[in-house]
N, C-alpha and C positions, 0 to 999 in steps of 0.2 A: 507881850510876846503871845503867838498865836500857835498853841500847841494841839489842836484839835485838828482832824479833818474827817470830814462823811465823806466815804468813796460809795460811789452809784454802782451797785453791782447785780440789778435785779434783773436786767433786760433777758428777751429769748435767745439772742444773736444767732438771728436767722442767717446771717450771712455766713455763719461759719459752719454751717450744718454740710455733714454729717458729724462734725467734728463735736458740737455742742448737744447733740441730741441725748446723750447720757451724763453730759458733765457741764457746769455751767462755765462761762468764760472766763471767770478770773480764777478757775482751777485747769486750764488748760496748761499740760508741761510743756516748758520750755527749756532744755537743758537738763531735765529731771527734776525742775522745780515748777510747781504753779506760778502763773504770771502775778498773781498778787503778792505773793512773797518778795518781789522785785519791787514793786511798789512802796511795800512797808520798807524794807531796805532803805531805799530812798530817802523817806520822810522820816525812818528813826535817825539818817545822818544829820538831817536838818533840825533836829529836835522837836519833830512833830511826833509823842509819843501816846497821845489817844485817837483811838480810831473807831470810828460808829460805820460800821457796814451796812448799808443798806441793801437788803438783799429779797431775791423773789424766788425766781425759778432756782430750784434745786440746790436752793441757799445753805438748807441741810449740810451738805457736802463741803461746802465752805466752813460753817461752823465745827463741824466735826474735825477737820484738819488744822484749822489754826486755834480754837477754842477760846482762852482769855487773853491770848498774846503773849502770854508771859515767856513762852521758849523762844516767841521771836524778838524780844525788847519792848515789847510795847503792852499797851492796854486797850483790848477790843472789847465793843459792846455791838448788840446786835439789834437791828429792826427790821420785823418782816412785813414783806408785803402780803398778806393772808388771803383775800379773797379776791383783789384783781390788780394788776401791774398799774402803779400811780404815775408813772411818767419820770420824770426828772426834779421836779417840783414837787409833786406830790409826794414822793418817796422822801425827800428832803423834809418836807412836814409832817409827815407820816413820824419822822425820826426827833421832832423837837424836843421832847422830854427828855433826851439824850446829850444835847446839845448845848454848848457854853453860849455866852454872850457875841461869841465872835469865831469863825469857821472856816477852815478851808473847803471847798467843794473840788473833789477831784472823781472824774470817769472811771468806770471800771477797767475799761480796756486802753488806758493813756498810761505812756510811761513820759512823763515832764522832768527832764534834768535840768532843772535852776534852783534858784536860792530861796528855799521857802521862808528861811529865817527872814531876809531882808523884804519879802514880798509880804510876811505878814506885819512885819513894823511899819512900811508903808503906809497899810492898810487903817493902823492904829492913828498915824500923822494925817492922813488925807481927810477925816472927820466927815466921811461918807458912807452910807449904809451897805454899799457894794462896791467892792473893786474886783475888777477883770483883768488879767491878763492880758496882751494884745499882739500878735506877732503883724510886722508888715508883711503881707501875703502877696499883693498885687496878684490875685488871683490864681497863684501858683499850685499849690498843695490843696486848695477848695475855693469855692466862692467866698471873696470879701465879704463881710457883713457890718462891718466896723467904721464908723468916722469918729477919728480919734483926733483930739488935738488939744494941746497945753494942760495935759496931764488927765483931762476929762473926756469919755465917752460921750460923744454928741449924738451919736444914733448907732442903733444896734437895731439891727433887722435881716431874719435869715430868710426871707423871701421876697424881698423888692430891694435890688439892688440899686445902686446909682454911682454915677461915675467917681464920687469924690471917697468912695470905699476903697480904703487900702490896706486896711487891716482886717484880721479874723480874730476871732474869739479862741485864745491859744487853748481852752479846756482847763483852766486853773483859776478858781475865783475863791475870793474871801467874803463871806456873807455876814451879816448882821442878825443876829436871832428874831430880831423885832419884824426882819423883812417877810421871813419865813412865815412868821406867825400868820401874817394877811394872806397866804395862800389856803384856799379853802381847803378843809379839814376831809380826807376822806376821798376826795375826787380827783381824778387824774387831770396833772397838770404839768406844762414842761416849764422848764427854768429861761428856755428861749422868750418865751413870755414875759416874764417876770423882768428878765433883764431891759426887754424893751420898753416897758412900762417906766422904770425906773430911768433910764436914760432919757426919757422924755420928760421927766420930772428933773432933769441935772441931777443927779442923785449917785451917779456912777461915776468913781473913779478908774483911770485908766493906768498900766504899768507896762511899756514895752518891755519885750523878752525879746532876746535874738538867737536863743537854741531851735533847733528845728525839732518838731514834736516826733514820737512814736506813737504808735497805736495796733492794738491786735484787732479790730473790729473787722478787719476783712482780712483776706488771704494773702493779698501784698503786703500789707501792714504787716502783718504775723511773720511774714519771710524779712521783712526790712528788720524786725526786731530780732531774729534770731541772729541777723548777719549782724547786727552791733553785739551781740553777746559772744560772737566768733571772734571778735577785733577787726572786723571789716568798718564798715561805714560809721562812723561817731558823729555826736550830734556838731560837736567841736569843730570837723571838718568841713563843715558850711558857714557856721554863726558863731562869731567871739559873744561868747557869754558875758555881758555886761550886767547883769540883775543878781 
């Protein structure tokens, strides 16, 4: 069972300025609670109780509020990007000393209501070092970037689209520690580049999910998530969750 999640929460969140001039994105209050608390609630629901927060910009505010996580029913450790922001892969590599052999990776602005337990079990049986959750997007929510067939991600490329790309990276992955160890230490690096390389080597399993995703990385996304909490739009209104 995969019980650990690295949450990437170190970015500058420039698209949300001026809201994020004095608070990190994860600490944006929604219904009097930081966004991160909703992510933690969801992870705890599925038995993911060990959380590594990869923080940078104003990260001390996050640690001051959440501490070691005991008040929230989880265990939290922190990995700081001190000298420079390292990007998504660089931040994950920076936290390698805190990570187990297999772990979820979740972006700090994403709310993904899927069965984390099932996804973790699928990773363990797939026998590949990376599992990506994929969503049949047809370019509706963002540009599709994945060719997915027979349980395998055949192609991953966020920069060059081809017509066969019907799927998009949903934003939740399960990684083996050994592939993170190959990322250069202390240098900025992007998970998208790592995913592209591993897909080209036929090392990426895929699992399709059917719930729409929510994010607070933009003003529009923030408003949609607020609507979800008010009981309006729900992920289940659009897609049956079969994961």
